[in-house]
Backbone as JSON Lines, residues from 0, in Angstrom:
{"i":0,"aa":"M","n":[128.81,70.66,89.7],"ca":[127.36,71.07,90.01],"c":[126.87,69.8,89.62]}
{"i":1,"aa":"S","n":[126.0,69.61,90.37],"ca":[124.89,68.38,90.27],"c":[124.1,68.33,88.94]}
{"i":2,"aa":"E","n":[123.67,67.53,88.41],"ca":[123.02,67.36,87.23],"c":[121.75,67.99,87.14]}
{"i":3,"aa":"A","n":[121.05,68.0,88.27],"ca":[119.94,68.66,88.97],"c":[119.95,70.22,88.61]}
{"i":4,"aa":"V","n":[121.12,70.84,89.11],"ca":[121.29,72.24,89.04],"c":[122.04,72.7,87.61]}
{"i":5,"aa":"K","n":[122.54,71.95,86.94],"ca":[123.32,72.37,85.49],"c":[122.4,73.62,84.97]}
{"i":6,"aa":"V","n":[122.68,74.28,84.49],"ca":[121.89,75.23,83.55],"c":[121.82,74.38,82.37]}
{"i":7,"aa":"Q","n":[120.28,74.19,82.19],"ca":[119.95,73.17,81.25],"c":[119.58,73.74,79.8]}
{"i":8,"aa":"Q","n":[119.77,74.99,79.26],"ca":[120.01,75.79,78.2],"c":[118.2,75.36,77.53]}
{"i":9,"aa":"P","n":[117.35,75.86,78.03],"ca":[116.01,75.82,77.91],"c":[115.69,76.91,77.02]}
{"i":10,"aa":"T","n":[114.66,77.15,76.43],"ca":[114.76,78.55,75.82],"c":[114.31,79.13,76.5]}
{"i":11,"aa":"F","n":[114.32,80.87,75.88],"ca":[114.03,81.9,77.15],"c":[112.45,81.87,77.12]}
{"i":12,"aa":"D","n":[111.56,81.41,76.16],"ca":[110.09,81.01,76.06],"c":[109.68,79.91,77.5]}
{"i":13,"aa":"E","n":[110.52,78.85,77.61],"ca":[110.5,77.69,78.47],"c":[110.36,78.35,79.78]}
{"i":14,"aa":"V","n":[111.64,79.31,79.87],"ca":[111.93,79.71,81.32],"c":[110.71,80.63,81.79]}
{"i":15,"aa":"I","n":[110.49,81.48,81.01],"ca":[109.6,82.4,81.51],"c":[108.23,82.04,81.62]}
{"i":16,"aa":"R","n":[107.8,81.08,81.19],"ca":[106.48,80.27,80.66],"c":[106.55,79.17,82.09]}
{"i":17,"aa":"E","n":[107.26,78.79,82.43],"ca":[107.48,77.44,83.54],"c":[107.85,77.99,85.0]}
{"i":18,"aa":"R","n":[108.24,79.21,84.71],"ca":[108.41,79.82,86.15],"c":[107.15,79.8,87.01]}
{"i":19,"aa":"H","n":[107.21,79.29,88.03],"ca":[106.03,79.58,88.79],"c":[106.27,79.79,90.74]}
{"i":20,"aa":"S","n":[105.33,80.55,91.22],"ca":[105.55,80.95,92.64],"c":[105.27,79.41,93.52]}
{"i":21,"aa":"V","n":[106.41,78.57,93.41],"ca":[105.97,77.59,94.14],"c":[106.4,77.38,95.82]}
{"i":22,"aa":"R","n":[105.38,77.17,96.61],"ca":[105.66,76.96,98.13],"c":[105.4,75.51,98.99]}
{"i":23,"aa":"A","n":[105.51,74.4,97.91],"ca":[105.6,73.02,98.25],"c":[107.03,72.7,97.71]}
{"i":24,"aa":"Y","n":[107.85,72.41,98.79],"ca":[108.93,71.71,98.38],"c":[109.72,70.22,98.69]}
{"i":25,"aa":"D","n":[110.39,69.68,98.03],"ca":[110.84,68.36,98.45],"c":[112.13,68.76,99.55]}
{"i":26,"aa":"P","n":[111.73,68.41,101.0],"ca":[112.87,69.05,101.81],"c":[114.16,67.98,102.01]}
{"i":27,"aa":"E","n":[114.09,67.1,100.91],"ca":[115.32,66.23,100.96],"c":[116.37,66.7,99.7]}
{"i":28,"aa":"F","n":[115.87,67.65,98.87],"ca":[116.66,68.03,97.94],"c":[117.3,69.15,98.41]}
{"i":29,"aa":"K","n":[119.0,69.11,98.42],"ca":[119.62,70.03,99.04],"c":[120.77,70.8,97.89]}
{"i":30,"aa":"L","n":[120.64,72.07,97.9],"ca":[121.8,72.9,97.09],"c":[123.28,72.99,98.05]}
{"i":31,"aa":"T","n":[124.29,72.88,97.53],"ca":[125.7,72.9,97.82],"c":[125.97,74.38,98.07]}
{"i":32,"aa":"E","n":[126.96,74.87,98.68],"ca":[127.39,76.38,98.49],"c":[127.81,76.85,97.21]}
{"i":33,"aa":"G","n":[128.42,75.98,96.73],"ca":[128.62,76.44,95.49],"c":[127.73,76.56,94.28]}
{"i":34,"aa":"E","n":[126.78,75.36,94.44],"ca":[125.5,75.59,93.67],"c":[124.71,77.41,93.71]}
{"i":35,"aa":"L","n":[124.98,76.99,95.03],"ca":[124.12,78.46,95.24],"c":[124.87,80.04,95.02]}
{"i":36,"aa":"R","n":[126.24,79.63,95.1],"ca":[126.91,80.74,94.8],"c":[127.1,81.1,93.18]}
{"i":37,"aa":"S","n":[126.95,79.93,92.31],"ca":[126.75,80.09,90.54],"c":[125.44,80.6,90.48]}
{"i":38,"aa":"L","n":[124.63,80.24,91.35],"ca":[122.91,81.24,91.22],"c":[123.21,82.45,91.04]}
{"i":39,"aa":"L","n":[124.09,82.82,92.21],"ca":[124.09,84.21,92.56],"c":[125.0,85.05,91.56]}
{"i":40,"aa":"E","n":[126.01,84.42,90.98],"ca":[126.78,84.67,90.01],"c":[126.12,85.35,88.52]}
{"i":41,"aa":"D","n":[124.92,84.45,88.24],"ca":[124.07,84.8,87.09],"c":[123.48,86.0,87.66]}
{"i":42,"aa":"A","n":[122.47,86.03,88.56],"ca":[121.77,86.85,89.33],"c":[122.36,88.65,89.11]}
{"i":43,"aa":"I","n":[123.93,88.7,89.41],"ca":[124.46,89.94,89.86],"c":[124.58,90.42,88.21]}
{"i":44,"aa":"L","n":[124.58,89.86,87.16],"ca":[124.63,90.52,86.19],"c":[123.08,91.5,85.88]}
{"i":45,"aa":"A","n":[122.49,91.51,86.22],"ca":[121.29,92.24,86.57],"c":[121.32,93.67,86.35]}
{"i":46,"aa":"P","n":[120.67,94.4,85.54],"ca":[121.09,95.79,85.46],"c":[120.89,96.81,86.82]}
{"i":47,"aa":"S","n":[121.26,97.73,86.9],"ca":[121.19,98.64,87.98],"c":[121.4,100.03,87.6]}
{"i":48,"aa":"S","n":[120.76,101.1,88.32],"ca":[121.09,102.66,87.84],"c":[122.3,102.94,88.01]}
{"i":49,"aa":"S","n":[123.01,103.38,87.38],"ca":[124.27,103.81,87.18],"c":[125.43,102.5,87.55]}
{"i":50,"aa":"N","n":[125.02,101.5,87.44],"ca":[125.67,100.44,87.62],"c":[126.49,100.21,88.88]}
{"i":51,"aa":"L","n":[125.54,100.89,89.98],"ca":[125.95,100.8,91.45],"c":[126.05,99.52,92.34]}
{"i":52,"aa":"Q","n":[124.99,98.92,91.81],"ca":[124.58,97.31,92.4],"c":[124.45,97.18,93.55]}
{"i":53,"aa":"P","n":[123.45,97.96,94.25],"ca":[123.13,98.27,95.44],"c":[122.28,96.88,96.31]}
{"i":54,"aa":"W","n":[122.68,95.85,95.71],"ca":[121.83,94.89,96.12],"c":[123.03,93.92,97.02]}
{"i":55,"aa":"R","n":[122.28,93.17,98.02],"ca":[123.16,92.01,98.84],"c":[122.15,91.07,99.68]}
{"i":56,"aa":"F","n":[122.78,89.81,99.64],"ca":[122.31,88.78,99.86],"c":[122.71,88.18,101.33]}
{"i":57,"aa":"L","n":[121.71,87.81,102.1],"ca":[122.01,86.72,103.28],"c":[121.65,85.59,102.72]}
{"i":58,"aa":"V","n":[122.19,84.63,102.48],"ca":[122.06,83.22,101.79],"c":[121.87,82.18,103.13]}
{"i":59,"aa":"I","n":[120.7,81.98,103.68],"ca":[120.09,81.02,104.55],"c":[119.85,79.45,104.2]}
{"i":60,"aa":"H","n":[121.19,78.78,104.63],"ca":[120.53,77.43,103.98],"c":[120.95,76.23,105.04]}
{"i":61,"aa":"D","n":[121.35,76.73,106.52],"ca":[121.61,76.13,107.56],"c":[120.31,75.84,108.17]}
{"i":62,"aa":"Q","n":[119.79,74.64,108.51],"ca":[118.28,74.32,108.85],"c":[118.06,74.88,110.12]}
{"i":63,"aa":"A","n":[118.92,75.19,110.71],"ca":[118.55,75.9,112.41],"c":[118.24,77.23,111.98]}
{"i":64,"aa":"L","n":[118.89,77.69,111.01],"ca":[118.88,79.27,110.81],"c":[117.58,79.54,110.3]}
{"i":65,"aa":"K","n":[117.01,78.35,109.34],"ca":[115.86,78.49,108.64],"c":[114.64,78.43,109.63]}
{"i":66,"aa":"E","n":[114.78,77.58,110.69],"ca":[113.84,77.1,111.56],"c":[113.51,78.75,112.39]}
{"i":67,"aa":"K","n":[114.94,79.55,112.49],"ca":[114.75,80.63,113.14],"c":[113.95,81.69,112.56]}
{"i":68,"aa":"L","n":[114.05,81.6,111.06],"ca":[113.58,82.38,110.24],"c":[112.04,82.21,110.11]}
{"i":69,"aa":"F","n":[111.64,81.19,110.32],"ca":[110.06,80.41,110.03],"c":[109.17,81.59,110.8]}
{"i":70,"aa":"P","n":[109.27,81.59,112.14],"ca":[108.17,82.72,112.49],"c":[107.98,84.07,112.0]}
{"i":71,"aa":"I","n":[109.75,84.57,111.87],"ca":[109.85,85.98,111.41],"c":[108.86,85.82,109.87]}
{"i":72,"aa":"A","n":[109.28,84.7,109.11],"ca":[108.56,84.89,107.81],"c":[106.95,84.33,108.0]}
{"i":73,"aa":"N","n":[106.43,84.51,108.89],"ca":[105.17,84.18,109.36],"c":[104.6,82.92,109.25]}
{"i":74,"aa":"N","n":[105.46,82.52,109.47],"ca":[104.98,80.75,109.2],"c":[105.18,80.07,108.26]}
{"i":75,"aa":"Q","n":[105.56,80.22,107.06],"ca":[105.47,80.0,105.79],"c":[106.21,78.64,105.56]}
{"i":76,"aa":"E","n":[105.48,77.62,105.28],"ca":[106.28,76.37,105.2],"c":[107.53,76.54,104.45]}
{"i":77,"aa":"Q","n":[107.84,77.07,103.42],"ca":[108.71,76.99,102.53],"c":[109.68,77.46,103.25]}
{"i":78,"aa":"V","n":[109.85,78.22,103.71],"ca":[111.14,78.35,104.44],"c":[111.75,77.24,105.16]}
{"i":79,"aa":"K","n":[111.19,76.75,105.64],"ca":[111.67,75.18,106.46],"c":[111.84,74.15,105.37]}
{"i":80,"aa":"T","n":[111.5,73.9,104.31],"ca":[111.46,72.84,103.52],"c":[112.13,73.29,102.21]}
{"i":81,"aa":"S","n":[112.28,74.35,101.84],"ca":[113.07,74.67,100.49],"c":[114.44,74.37,101.1]}
{"i":82,"aa":"S","n":[115.39,74.31,99.85],"ca":[116.88,74.0,100.34],"c":[117.61,75.44,100.77]}
{"i":83,"aa":"A","n":[117.06,76.53,100.38],"ca":[117.75,77.87,100.78],"c":[116.71,78.77,100.99]}
{"i":84,"aa":"V","n":[116.93,79.8,101.81],"ca":[116.08,81.21,101.55],"c":[117.16,82.21,101.36]}
{"i":85,"aa":"I","n":[116.93,83.13,100.48],"ca":[117.87,84.08,99.78],"c":[117.23,85.56,100.12]}
{"i":86,"aa":"A","n":[117.84,86.1,101.42],"ca":[117.31,87.37,101.52],"c":[117.75,88.19,100.4]}
{"i":87,"aa":"V","n":[116.76,89.23,99.89],"ca":[117.38,90.0,99.13],"c":[117.27,91.37,99.84]}
{"i":88,"aa":"L","n":[118.68,92.0,100.01],"ca":[118.53,93.47,100.89],"c":[118.8,94.56,99.91]}
{"i":89,"aa":"A","n":[118.5,95.77,100.07],"ca":[118.96,97.25,99.01],"c":[119.94,97.47,100.19]}
{"i":90,"aa":"D","n":[121.21,97.85,99.73],"ca":[122.03,98.93,100.37],"c":[121.85,100.45,100.57]}
{"i":91,"aa":"L","n":[121.13,101.01,101.06],"ca":[120.44,101.99,100.78],"c":[121.85,103.37,101.09]}
{"i":92,"aa":"E","n":[123.07,102.7,101.15],"ca":[124.17,103.84,100.5],"c":[125.03,103.39,99.46]}
{"i":93,"aa":"G","n":[124.46,102.37,98.82],"ca":[125.02,101.91,97.49],"c":[125.93,102.76,96.83]}
{"i":94,"aa":"F","n":[125.28,103.89,96.98],"ca":[125.93,105.12,95.65],"c":[127.42,105.44,96.3]}
{"i":95,"aa":"R","n":[127.87,104.83,97.34],"ca":[128.97,105.02,97.76],"c":[130.09,104.25,97.12]}
{"i":96,"aa":"N","n":[129.85,103.33,96.4],"ca":[130.64,102.35,95.87],"c":[131.01,102.77,94.52]}
{"i":97,"aa":"A","n":[130.33,104.02,94.32],"ca":[130.53,104.26,92.76],"c":[132.19,104.25,91.98]}
{"i":98,"aa":"E","n":[133.09,105.0,92.72],"ca":[134.45,104.95,93.06],"c":[135.18,103.78,92.62]}
{"i":99,"aa":"L","n":[134.73,102.96,93.59],"ca":[135.45,101.43,93.48],"c":[134.74,100.67,91.98]}
{"i":100,"aa":"I","n":[133.48,100.73,91.94],"ca":[133.22,100.42,90.44],"c":[133.55,100.59,89.33]}
{"i":101,"aa":"Y","n":[133.81,102.17,89.41],"ca":[134.17,102.63,87.98],"c":[135.52,102.46,87.91]}
{"i":102,"aa":"S","n":[136.2,102.25,88.96],"ca":[137.61,102.15,89.05],"c":[137.87,100.93,88.22]}
{"i":103,"aa":"R","n":[137.46,99.82,88.83],"ca":[137.72,98.73,88.09],"c":[137.35,98.55,86.81]}
{"i":104,"aa":"A","n":[136.44,99.07,86.57],"ca":[135.76,99.23,84.67],"c":[136.93,100.17,84.12]}
{"i":105,"aa":"V","n":[137.5,100.88,84.73],"ca":[138.74,101.9,83.82],"c":[139.87,100.76,83.67]}
{"i":106,"aa":"E","n":[140.09,100.08,84.75],"ca":[141.29,98.95,84.6],"c":[140.99,97.99,83.89]}
{"i":107,"aa":"K","n":[139.85,97.48,83.41],"ca":[139.39,96.57,82.24],"c":[138.97,97.24,81.11]}
{"i":108,"aa":"G","n":[139.34,98.65,80.88],"ca":[139.22,98.87,79.49],"c":[137.77,99.21,79.31]}
{"i":109,"aa":"Y","n":[136.57,99.67,80.11],"ca":[135.18,99.36,80.02],"c":[134.93,100.76,79.8]}
{"i":110,"aa":"M","n":[135.37,102.0,80.3],"ca":[135.3,102.78,80.64],"c":[136.4,103.84,80.55]}
{"i":111,"aa":"P","n":[136.29,105.1,80.16],"ca":[137.57,106.08,80.25],"c":[137.9,106.8,81.28]}
{"i":112,"aa":"E","n":[139.19,106.44,81.88],"ca":[139.49,107.25,83.21],"c":[138.94,109.01,83.35]}
{"i":113,"aa":"S","n":[138.98,109.06,82.41],"ca":[138.89,110.98,82.4],"c":[137.68,111.18,82.82]}
{"i":114,"aa":"I","n":[136.41,110.34,82.69],"ca":[135.05,110.79,83.49],"c":[134.62,110.33,84.69]}
{"i":115,"aa":"I","n":[135.71,109.55,85.28],"ca":[135.29,108.98,86.89],"c":[135.14,110.27,87.59]}
{"i":116,"aa":"T","n":[136.16,110.92,87.86],"ca":[136.1,112.08,88.92],"c":[134.64,112.87,89.16]}
{"i":117,"aa":"S","n":[134.56,113.54,87.72],"ca":[133.31,114.2,87.63],"c":[131.72,113.35,87.86]}
{"i":118,"aa":"Y","n":[132.22,112.1,87.26],"ca":[130.61,111.28,87.47],"c":[130.21,111.06,88.78]}
{"i":119,"aa":"V","n":[131.41,110.18,89.55],"ca":[131.57,110.42,91.13],"c":[131.02,111.18,91.71]}
{"i":120,"aa":"A","n":[131.29,112.61,91.5],"ca":[131.36,113.53,92.33],"c":[129.88,113.87,92.2]}
{"i":121,"aa":"R","n":[129.24,113.76,91.01],"ca":[127.82,114.14,90.76],"c":[126.83,113.17,91.41]}
{"i":122,"aa":"I","n":[127.37,112.0,91.36],"ca":[126.15,110.57,91.51],"c":[126.24,111.01,93.38]}
{"i":123,"aa":"S","n":[127.61,111.61,93.75],"ca":[127.51,111.51,95.78],"c":[126.77,112.93,96.01]}
{"i":124,"aa":"A","n":[126.99,114.07,95.31],"ca":[126.31,114.9,95.45],"c":[124.75,115.1,95.47]}
{"i":125,"aa":"Y","n":[124.46,114.21,94.35],"ca":[122.74,113.79,94.2],"c":[122.18,113.08,95.36]}
{"i":126,"aa":"Y","n":[122.98,112.25,96.01],"ca":[122.37,111.24,96.68],"c":[122.74,111.52,98.16]}
{"i":127,"aa":"S","n":[124.16,112.03,98.55],"ca":[124.14,112.53,99.84],"c":[123.42,113.43,100.52]}
{"i":128,"aa":"E","n":[122.96,114.61,99.85],"ca":[122.1,115.51,100.44],"c":[120.82,115.09,100.73]}
{"i":129,"aa":"D","n":[120.38,113.81,100.35],"ca":[118.91,113.08,100.74],"c":[119.01,111.74,100.28]}
{"i":130,"aa":"L","n":[119.43,111.06,101.49],"ca":[119.56,109.61,101.72],"c":[118.37,109.06,100.93]}
{"i":131,"aa":"A","n":[117.06,109.6,101.36],"ca":[116.13,108.85,100.89],"c":[115.73,108.72,99.65]}
{"i":132,"aa":"R","n":[116.12,109.96,98.73],"ca":[116.0,109.81,97.37],"c":[116.83,108.61,96.81]}
{"i":133,"aa":"Y","n":[117.95,108.18,97.3],"ca":[118.38,106.85,96.77],"c":[117.94,105.77,97.09]}
{"i":134,"aa":"R","n":[117.1,105.49,98.28],"ca":[115.96,104.46,98.69],"c":[115.62,104.27,97.72]}
{"i":135,"aa":"D","n":[114.75,105.01,97.12],"ca":[113.84,104.23,96.13],"c":[114.5,103.98,94.77]}
{"i":136,"aa":"T","n":[115.46,104.08,94.58],"ca":[116.63,103.56,93.61],"c":[117.08,102.3,94.01]}
{"i":137,"aa":"A","n":[117.38,101.99,94.95],"ca":[118.06,101.04,95.6],"c":[117.11,99.54,95.58]}
{"i":138,"aa":"L","n":[115.47,100.06,95.83],"ca":[114.54,99.11,95.72],"c":[114.34,98.83,94.83]}
{"i":139,"aa":"V","n":[114.23,99.56,93.6],"ca":[113.99,99.35,92.48],"c":[115.11,98.09,91.6]}
{"i":140,"aa":"D","n":[116.13,98.78,92.08],"ca":[117.43,97.68,91.74],"c":[117.31,96.17,92.3]}
{"i":141,"aa":"A","n":[116.95,96.19,93.65],"ca":[116.63,95.01,94.13],"c":[115.59,94.19,93.45]}
{"i":142,"aa":"G","n":[114.42,94.63,93.25],"ca":[113.62,94.31,92.27],"c":[114.08,93.6,91.16]}
{"i":143,"aa":"L","n":[114.64,94.5,90.31],"ca":[115.62,94.05,89.37],"c":[116.12,92.46,89.35]}
{"i":144,"aa":"I","n":[116.95,92.36,90.27],"ca":[117.94,91.5,90.88],"c":[116.96,90.11,91.04]}
{"i":145,"aa":"S","n":[116.16,90.57,91.81],"ca":[115.04,89.24,92.75],"c":[114.38,88.49,91.29]}
{"i":146,"aa":"M","n":[113.77,89.26,90.05],"ca":[113.51,88.7,89.3],"c":[114.71,87.95,88.45]}
{"i":147,"aa":"Q","n":[115.82,88.38,88.16],"ca":[116.78,87.67,87.43],"c":[117.1,86.39,88.34]}
{"i":148,"aa":"L","n":[117.23,86.57,89.59],"ca":[117.33,85.39,90.28],"c":[116.79,84.03,90.17]}
{"i":149,"aa":"M","n":[115.56,84.79,90.26],"ca":[114.55,83.81,89.89],"c":[114.19,82.89,88.77]}
{"i":150,"aa":"L","n":[114.53,83.81,87.26],"ca":[114.71,83.14,86.42],"c":[116.08,82.16,85.79]}
{"i":151,"aa":"A","n":[117.07,82.57,86.47],"ca":[118.46,81.77,86.72],"c":[118.18,80.47,87.5]}
{"i":152,"aa":"A","n":[117.24,80.56,88.39],"ca":[116.94,79.28,89.44],"c":[116.37,78.7,87.98]}
{"i":153,"aa":"K","n":[115.26,78.9,87.66],"ca":[114.44,78.19,86.64],"c":[115.32,77.53,85.52]}
{"i":154,"aa":"A","n":[116.18,78.28,85.17],"ca":[116.97,77.82,83.72],"c":[117.92,76.67,84.26]}
{"i":155,"aa":"R","n":[118.04,76.63,85.59],"ca":[118.48,75.36,86.29],"c":[117.7,74.3,86.67]}
{"i":156,"aa":"G","n":[116.56,74.24,86.25],"ca":[115.75,73.42,86.52],"c":[114.96,73.72,88.18]}
{"i":157,"aa":"L","n":[115.56,74.73,89.1],"ca":[115.28,74.98,90.22],"c":[113.81,75.77,90.36]}
{"i":158,"aa":"D","n":[112.94,75.63,91.56],"ca":[112.1,76.4,91.77],"c":[112.22,77.62,92.57]}
{"i":159,"aa":"T","n":[111.23,78.43,92.46],"ca":[111.19,79.55,93.5],"c":[110.29,80.42,93.99]}
{"i":160,"aa":"V","n":[110.12,81.02,95.08],"ca":[108.6,81.82,95.24],"c":[109.3,82.99,96.06]}
{"i":161,"aa":"P","n":[108.93,84.5,96.01],"ca":[109.4,85.53,96.51],"c":[108.48,85.63,97.43]}
{"i":162,"aa":"M","n":[108.74,86.26,98.7],"ca":[108.23,86.33,99.75],"c":[108.01,87.61,100.39]}
{"i":163,"aa":"G","n":[107.28,88.76,100.29],"ca":[106.98,89.88,100.72],"c":[106.85,89.78,102.15]}
{"i":164,"aa":"G","n":[106.06,88.99,102.73],"ca":[105.37,88.88,103.78],"c":[106.23,88.28,105.06]}
{"i":165,"aa":"F","n":[107.0,89.0,105.37],"ca":[107.74,88.62,106.55],"c":[107.85,89.99,107.58]}
{"i":166,"aa":"Q","n":[108.19,90.03,108.69],"ca":[108.48,91.03,109.8],"c":[110.13,91.56,109.65]}
{"i":167,"aa":"A","n":[109.72,92.46,108.66],"ca":[111.55,93.12,108.44],"c":[112.21,93.38,109.56]}
{"i":168,"aa":"D","n":[111.43,94.25,110.62],"ca":[111.9,94.23,112.33],"c":[112.82,93.43,112.63]}
{"i":169,"aa":"K","n":[111.81,92.35,112.99],"ca":[112.14,91.15,113.39],"c":[113.56,90.5,112.92]}
{"i":170,"aa":"F","n":[113.38,90.5,111.42],"ca":[114.5,90.05,110.46],"c":[115.76,90.59,111.04]}
{"i":171,"aa":"I","n":[115.63,92.16,110.65],"ca":[116.62,92.8,111.04],"c":[117.57,92.47,112.59]}
{"i":172,"aa":"E","n":[116.62,92.47,113.35],"ca":[117.34,92.14,114.71],"c":[117.78,90.74,114.93]}
{"i":173,"aa":"A","n":[117.26,89.88,114.27],"ca":[117.44,88.34,114.57],"c":[118.97,87.95,113.8]}
{"i":174,"aa":"F","n":[118.96,88.65,112.94],"ca":[120.0,88.34,111.6],"c":[120.95,89.65,111.71]}
{"i":175,"aa":"E","n":[120.92,90.31,112.64],"ca":[121.78,91.46,112.96],"c":[122.34,92.23,111.52]}
{"i":176,"aa":"V","n":[121.39,92.18,110.97],"ca":[121.22,93.53,109.46],"c":[122.43,94.85,109.83]}
{"i":177,"aa":"P","n":[123.02,94.87,108.93],"ca":[123.89,96.35,109.31],"c":[122.59,97.41,108.85]}
{"i":178,"aa":"A","n":[122.52,98.71,109.48],"ca":[121.81,99.39,109.57],"c":[121.72,100.3,108.2]}
{"i":179,"aa":"N","n":[122.73,100.08,107.13],"ca":[122.22,100.61,105.79],"c":[121.69,99.32,104.6]}
{"i":180,"aa":"F","n":[121.21,98.33,105.41],"ca":[120.9,97.23,104.57],"c":[119.4,97.3,104.48]}
{"i":181,"aa":"H","n":[118.61,97.35,103.68],"ca":[117.23,97.19,104.12],"c":[116.44,96.3,103.52]}
{"i":182,"aa":"P","n":[116.13,95.01,104.32],"ca":[115.32,93.87,103.37],"c":[114.04,94.01,102.6]}
{"i":183,"aa":"V","n":[114.16,93.66,101.68],"ca":[113.44,93.66,100.3],"c":[112.51,92.3,100.52]}
{"i":184,"aa":"M","n":[113.16,91.44,99.92],"ca":[112.34,90.18,99.84],"c":[113.04,89.16,100.31]}
{"i":185,"aa":"L","n":[112.26,87.74,100.71],"ca":[112.72,86.76,100.66],"c":[112.63,85.97,99.55]}
{"i":186,"aa":"I","n":[113.49,84.9,98.97],"ca":[113.35,84.02,98.08],"c":[113.43,82.86,98.17]}
{"i":187,"aa":"A","n":[112.63,81.84,98.51],"ca":[113.2,80.54,98.42],"c":[113.15,79.96,97.48]}
{"i":188,"aa":"V","n":[114.32,78.38,97.37],"ca":[115.06,78.08,96.01],"c":[114.94,77.06,96.65]}
{"i":189,"aa":"G","n":[114.49,75.81,95.5],"ca":[114.57,74.14,95.62],"c":[114.06,73.71,94.63]}
{"i":190,"aa":"K","n":[113.67,72.62,95.06],"ca":[112.88,71.76,94.02],"c":[111.14,71.35,94.65]}
{"i":191,"aa":"A","n":[110.66,71.74,93.45],"ca":[109.38,71.64,93.8],"c":[108.9,69.91,94.18]}
{"i":192,"aa":"A","n":[107.83,70.26,94.8],"ca":[107.12,68.75,95.92],"c":[105.91,68.64,94.81]}
{"i":193,"aa":"G","n":[105.85,68.25,93.82],"ca":[104.75,68.15,93.04],"c":[104.78,69.31,91.77]}
{"i":194,"aa":"E","n":[103.22,69.36,90.9],"ca":[103.41,70.16,90.16],"c":[102.76,71.82,91.05]}
{"i":195,"aa":"P","n":[103.43,73.16,90.51],"ca":[102.97,74.15,91.09],"c":[101.37,74.39,90.47]}
{"i":196,"aa":"R","n":[100.66,75.4,91.37],"ca":[99.54,75.8,90.91],"c":[99.58,76.51,89.77]}
{"i":197,"aa":"K","n":[98.63,76.6,88.95],"ca":[98.46,77.4,87.98],"c":[97.81,78.99,88.13]}
{"i":198,"aa":"T","n":[98.33,79.93,87.68],"ca":[97.45,81.4,87.94],"c":[97.07,81.93,86.97]}
{"i":199,"aa":"E","n":[96.31,82.87,86.76],"ca":[95.55,83.63,85.61],"c":[96.3,84.86,85.67]}
{"i":200,"aa":"R","n":[96.45,85.3,84.55],"ca":[97.13,86.45,83.99],"c":[96.28,87.66,83.36]}
{"i":201,"aa":"L","n":[96.35,88.69,83.73],"ca":[95.52,89.54,82.85],"c":[96.26,89.76,81.48]}
{"i":202,"aa":"S","n":[95.35,89.94,80.56],"ca":[95.53,89.94,79.4],"c":[96.41,91.71,78.97]}
{"i":203,"aa":"V","n":[97.44,91.79,77.64],"ca":[97.94,92.5,77.56],"c":[96.86,93.92,77.09]}
{"i":204,"aa":"D","n":[96.06,93.73,76.43],"ca":[94.97,94.99,76.57],"c":[94.61,95.44,77.36]}
{"i":205,"aa":"E","n":[94.44,94.62,78.61],"ca":[93.74,94.86,80.09],"c":[95.41,95.93,80.81]}
{"i":206,"aa":"V","n":[96.14,95.66,80.33],"ca":[97.78,96.21,81.19],"c":[98.31,97.32,80.37]}
{"i":207,"aa":"A","n":[98.03,97.27,79.04],"ca":[99.04,98.01,78.2],"c":[98.31,99.35,77.47]}
{"i":208,"aa":"Y","n":[98.75,100.65,77.61],"ca":[98.01,101.66,76.81],"c":[99.29,101.98,75.85]}
{"i":209,"aa":"W","n":[98.79,102.27,74.74],"ca":[99.4,103.01,73.62],"c":[99.38,104.24,73.29]}
{"i":210,"aa":"N","n":[100.56,105.3,73.94],"ca":[100.69,106.51,73.44],"c":[100.01,107.52,74.27]}
{"i":211,"aa":"A","n":[99.18,106.86,74.87],"ca":[98.02,107.59,75.64],"c":[97.38,106.71,76.66]}
{"i":212,"aa":"F","n":[96.61,107.5,77.6],"ca":[95.83,106.73,78.64],"c":[94.58,106.31,78.45]}
{"i":213,"aa":"T","n":[94.15,106.14,77.12],"ca":[92.81,105.85,76.78],"c":[92.59,104.48,76.38]}
{"i":214,"aa":"G","n":[91.71,104.0,76.21],"ca":[91.14,102.69,75.64],"c":[90.99,101.57,76.99]}
{"i":215,"aa":"S","n":[91.51,100.35,76.98],"ca":[91.43,99.43,77.35],"c":[91.88,99.28,78.8]}
{"i":216,"aa":"S","n":[91.17,98.85,79.84],"ca":[91.64,99.07,81.22],"c":[91.07,98.1,82.03]}
{"i":217,"aa":"V","n":[91.54,97.53,83.2],"ca":[90.94,96.68,84.12],"c":[89.85,97.47,84.56]}
{"i":218,"aa":"K","n":[88.57,96.72,84.59],"ca":[87.09,97.28,85.13],"c":[87.13,96.85,86.4]}
């Protein structure tokens, strides 16, 4: 791993305060496949409902494929200039992996074997009868891992920007996305070309309520 992308052990406060949505990237900076894999290894430690981990990734670091993605992502320049674009997708049938995941947990002593059969049966019955029910869960989990990925990138001295502005139907067609995978967002990863633009935040008093929905709110 190069010096530029080693986990730099900044404080948590530094990571969350120095992470910004960066849209201008150094096109000469390149991440290796191994460095991107290391980033994903940290990201997949994110929490998920029932630990079903319904996230999937399409890592696009080939320049020709980024050029292909460019118009699909509404001509956002960071698609071409960042080192890679990671498409985060939700597996809308991710609950079907319950037995696989829990069996591995049993093998490692993380959970008792006695509960697997009933637990898997409950999960399967609950979601199989209404696949739309799992969709909402999978989308939330995809959002959780997206944030973890961006923080893991910042801890390595990298920059990111999440992009929801892309044509999902054209992405599915162009990249032959499996039917049960739903594109949630694109995340550009690389090195910023200059200082990122600062943003304004609403205060805690404007967004938080305490015990009841009374008091401060945004006007």
